[in-house]
C-alpha positions as CSV (number, residue, x, y, z in Angstrom):
1,M,12.6,2.8,6.9
2,S,10.7,3.6,3.8
3,E,7.9,6.2,3.8
4,P,4.7,4.8,5.4
5,M,1.8,4.1,3.2
6,L,-0.4,5.8,5.8
7,Q,0.8,8.3,8.4
8,V,-1.4,10.0,11.0
9,A,0.2,12.8,13.0
10,G,-1.3,14.7,16.0
11,L,-4.9,13.8,14.8
12,R,-7.8,15.2,16.7
13,A,-11.4,14.4,15.6
14,G,-14.9,13.9,17.0
15,Y,-18.5,14.9,16.6
16,A,-19.9,18.4,17.2
17,E,-18.3,19.6,20.5
18,A,-17.2,16.1,21.5
19,T,-13.5,15.3,20.9
20,V,-12.9,11.6,20.5
21,I,-9.5,11.3,19.0
22,R,-6.9,13.3,21.0
23,G,-3.6,13.9,19.3
24,L,-3.1,10.4,17.9
25,D,0.0,9.3,15.9
26,L,0.0,6.2,13.7
27,A,2.2,4.9,10.9
28,V,1.4,1.9,8.6
29,G,4.0,0.5,6.2
30,A,3.2,-0.9,2.8
31,G,2.1,-4.6,3.1
32,E,1.5,-4.3,6.8
33,V,-1.6,-5.3,8.8
34,V,-2.0,-3.0,11.7
35,V,-4.7,-3.9,14.3
36,L,-6.4,-1.4,16.6
37,I,-8.0,-2.8,19.7
38,G,-9.5,-1.3,22.9
39,P,-12.8,-0.7,24.7
40,N,-15.9,0.2,22.9
41,G,-16.5,3.9,22.5
42,H,-12.9,5.0,22.8
43,G,-12.3,6.1,19.2
44,K,-11.4,3.2,17.0
45,T,-14.2,3.7,14.5
46,T,-13.9,7.5,14.8
47,L,-10.2,7.2,13.8
48,L,-11.1,5.2,10.6
49,R,-13.7,7.7,9.7
50,A,-11.3,10.6,10.2
51,I,-8.7,8.9,8.0
52,S,-11.1,8.1,5.2
53,G,-12.8,11.6,5.2
54,I,-16.2,10.6,6.5
55,I,-15.6,13.1,9.3
56,R,-13.3,16.1,9.1
57,P,-10.3,16.2,11.5
58,A,-10.2,19.1,13.9
59,A,-6.4,19.1,13.9
60,G,-3.4,17.1,12.8
61,Q,-2.5,15.4,9.5
62,V,-3.4,12.4,7.5
63,L,-0.8,11.4,4.8
64,L,-1.6,8.7,2.2
65,G,1.5,7.6,0.3
66,G,3.2,10.8,1.5
67,K,0.5,13.1,0.2
68,D,-1.4,15.2,2.7
69,V,-5.1,14.3,2.4
70,T,-6.2,16.0,5.6
71,G,-9.7,17.4,5.2
72,W,-10.3,16.0,1.7
73,P,-13.8,14.8,1.1
74,A,-14.3,11.1,1.4
75,E,-14.8,10.5,-2.4
76,R,-11.5,12.3,-3.2
77,I,-9.6,10.2,-0.6
78,A,-11.2,7.1,-2.0
79,T,-10.1,7.8,-5.6
80,G,-6.6,8.4,-4.1
81,G,-6.5,4.7,-3.2
82,L,-8.1,4.2,0.2
83,V,-10.9,1.8,0.7
84,H,-13.0,1.8,3.9
85,V,-15.0,-1.3,4.9
86,P,-17.3,-0.1,7.7
87,Q,-18.9,-1.9,10.6
88,G,-21.5,-4.4,9.5
89,D,-21.5,-4.7,5.8
90,G,-23.7,-1.9,4.3
91,L,-25.1,-4.1,1.6
92,F,-28.2,-3.1,-0.4
93,A,-30.7,-5.7,0.7
94,E,-32.8,-5.8,-2.5
95,M,-29.9,-5.7,-4.9
96,T,-28.2,-8.9,-6.0
97,V,-24.7,-9.8,-4.8
98,E,-23.3,-8.9,-8.2
99,E,-25.0,-5.5,-8.2
100,N,-23.6,-4.9,-4.7
101,L,-20.2,-5.8,-5.9
102,L,-20.4,-3.4,-8.8
103,M,-21.2,-0.5,-6.5
104,G,-17.5,-0.9,-5.4
105,A,-16.5,0.1,-8.9
106,F,-18.8,3.1,-9.1
107,P,-16.1,5.7,-9.6
108,R,-15.5,6.4,-13.3
109,S,-11.8,5.4,-13.0
110,S,-12.8,1.9,-11.8
111,W,-15.9,1.3,-13.9
112,R,-13.9,0.6,-17.1
113,S,-12.2,-2.4,-15.5
114,R,-15.3,-3.6,-13.5
115,R,-15.6,-7.0,-15.3
116,K,-11.9,-7.9,-14.8
117,E,-12.2,-6.9,-11.1
118,L,-15.4,-8.8,-10.7
119,A,-13.9,-12.0,-12.1
120,G,-11.0,-11.5,-9.6
121,V,-13.4,-11.3,-6.7
122,Y,-15.3,-14.4,-7.8
123,E,-12.1,-16.3,-8.2
124,R,-10.9,-15.2,-4.7
125,F,-14.3,-15.9,-3.0
126,P,-16.1,-18.8,-4.7
127,V,-19.0,-18.7,-2.2
128,V,-19.6,-15.1,-3.4
129,A,-19.6,-16.2,-7.0
130,A,-22.1,-18.9,-6.1
131,R,-24.4,-16.3,-4.7
132,A,-24.1,-13.8,-7.5
133,A,-27.7,-13.7,-8.4
134,Q,-29.1,-13.7,-4.9
135,R,-30.4,-10.6,-3.2
136,G,-28.3,-9.3,-0.3
137,R,-31.0,-9.9,2.3
138,T,-30.9,-13.7,1.6
139,L,-27.2,-14.1,2.7
140,S,-25.9,-15.3,6.0
141,G,-23.8,-12.9,8.1
142,G,-20.5,-14.4,7.0
143,E,-21.5,-14.3,3.4
144,R,-22.5,-10.6,3.7
145,R,-19.0,-9.8,5.2
146,L,-17.3,-11.6,2.3
147,V,-19.4,-9.6,-0.2
148,A,-18.4,-6.4,1.7
149,L,-14.7,-7.4,1.3
150,G,-15.3,-8.3,-2.3
151,R,-16.9,-4.9,-3.0
152,A,-13.8,-3.2,-1.5
153,L,-11.7,-5.2,-4.0
154,M,-13.6,-3.9,-7.0
155,R,-11.1,-1.0,-7.4
156,P,-7.4,-0.9,-6.9
157,S,-6.4,0.3,-3.5
158,R,-3.3,1.3,-1.7
159,I,-4.7,0.7,1.8
160,M,-7.8,-0.9,3.3
161,L,-9.5,0.1,6.5
162,I,-11.7,-2.7,7.9
163,D,-13.9,-2.1,10.9
164,E,-14.8,-5.0,13.1
165,P,-15.3,-7.8,10.5
166,S,-16.2,-10.3,13.2
167,L,-19.0,-8.2,14.8
168,G,-22.1,-10.3,15.4
169,L,-20.9,-13.4,13.5
170,A,-21.0,-17.0,14.6
171,P,-17.5,-18.6,15.2
172,V,-17.5,-20.6,12.0
173,A,-18.3,-17.4,10.0
174,I,-15.5,-15.5,11.8
175,D,-13.1,-18.2,10.8
176,T,-14.2,-17.8,7.1
177,V,-13.8,-14.0,7.2
178,Y,-10.4,-14.2,8.8
179,E,-9.2,-16.7,6.2
180,A,-10.2,-14.2,3.6
181,I,-8.3,-11.4,5.4
182,A,-5.3,-13.7,5.7
183,E,-5.4,-14.2,1.9
184,L,-5.5,-10.4,1.5
185,K,-2.4,-10.1,3.7
186,A,-0.6,-12.8,1.7
187,S,-1.3,-11.0,-1.5
188,G,0.5,-7.9,-0.1
189,A,-2.5,-5.8,0.9
190,T,-1.9,-2.9,3.4
191,I,-4.6,-3.1,6.1
192,V,-5.7,-1.2,9.2
193,L,-8.1,-3.5,11.1
194,V,-10.3,-2.6,14.0
195,E,-11.2,-5.6,16.0
196,E,-12.7,-6.7,19.4
197,N,-12.0,-10.4,18.9
198,F,-8.3,-10.5,19.8
199,T,-7.9,-14.3,19.4
200,H,-8.3,-14.1,15.6
201,I,-5.6,-11.6,14.8
202,G,-2.5,-13.5,15.9
203,G,-1.7,-14.9,12.5
204,I,-2.1,-11.7,10.6
205,A,-1.1,-8.7,12.7
206,D,2.3,-7.1,12.1
207,A,1.6,-4.6,14.9
208,V,-1.2,-4.1,17.5
209,H,-2.2,-0.8,19.1
210,V,-4.5,-0.4,22.1
211,L,-6.7,2.7,22.0
212,E,-8.2,4.3,25.1
213,T,-9.9,7.7,25.4
214,G,-8.8,8.5,21.9
215,T,-5.1,7.9,22.1
216,I,-2.8,4.9,21.8
217,V,-1.8,3.6,25.2
218,A,0.1,0.5,24.3
219,S,1.7,-1.0,21.2
220,G,3.6,-4.0,20.2
221,P,3.5,-7.4,18.4
222,Y,0.6,-9.6,19.1
223,A,2.6,-12.1,21.1
224,E,4.0,-9.4,23.3
225,L,0.6,-7.9,24.2
226,A,-1.0,-11.3,24.6
227,S,1.6,-12.2,27.2
228,D,1.3,-9.0,29.2
229,P,-1.0,-9.7,32.2
230,A,-1.9,-6.1,32.6
231,I,-3.0,-5.7,29.0
232,V,-4.9,-8.9,29.0
233,Q,-6.8,-8.1,32.3
234,T,-7.6,-4.5,31.3
235,Y,-8.4,-4.8,27.6
236,L,-8.7,-8.4,26.4
237,G,-10.4,-10.5,29.0
238,S,-9.4,-14.1,29.0
239,L,-7.8,-15.4,25.8
């Protein structure tokens, strides 16, 4: 097996005195889509924040492309090729769609190629191109998520962390967002995806990990977990 694009070893992280992630191990190969599921409040978002440098791990290692980036500030990890798409979308409501997209190319190393990357985002997401001059506050929920994904594509990345892209969306908007994620997978993107909506990940997940109380308690292919009555009853509800 080749060296993982992302490797997490013995990671512990949390907030103030509260430990949320407890000795977690995770490996993601190049071109893989790895999905994290599990109950709310059990560490999925905290794990992404610790990987991307938003919070500093208390122990363990985070390796990006074999390089130890543990404890690096978020901006340094980002320039090393990691993109984090947080919960919601984080758009600037009074800025236009194009201005929001350009914020994704804000690092100096990306700014020089911003026009090329912008054209690529517009080609990939025609609905975003059609809304280029609109302010962020005028968009639908699904359109906002597509803009957030487009902003993440405004600079070259080695791995993308995407946190609950279906959160709060209508079913038709969820379908649109997952079509976009499927296209990213088809283009060879490496993705770690946090999701509560298990039914939408079957066509894209190379591996699924269940998190509970800050550690991985079950792992396997989507079909294997979806056919396990104990996993379905405990974590997924009815599919």
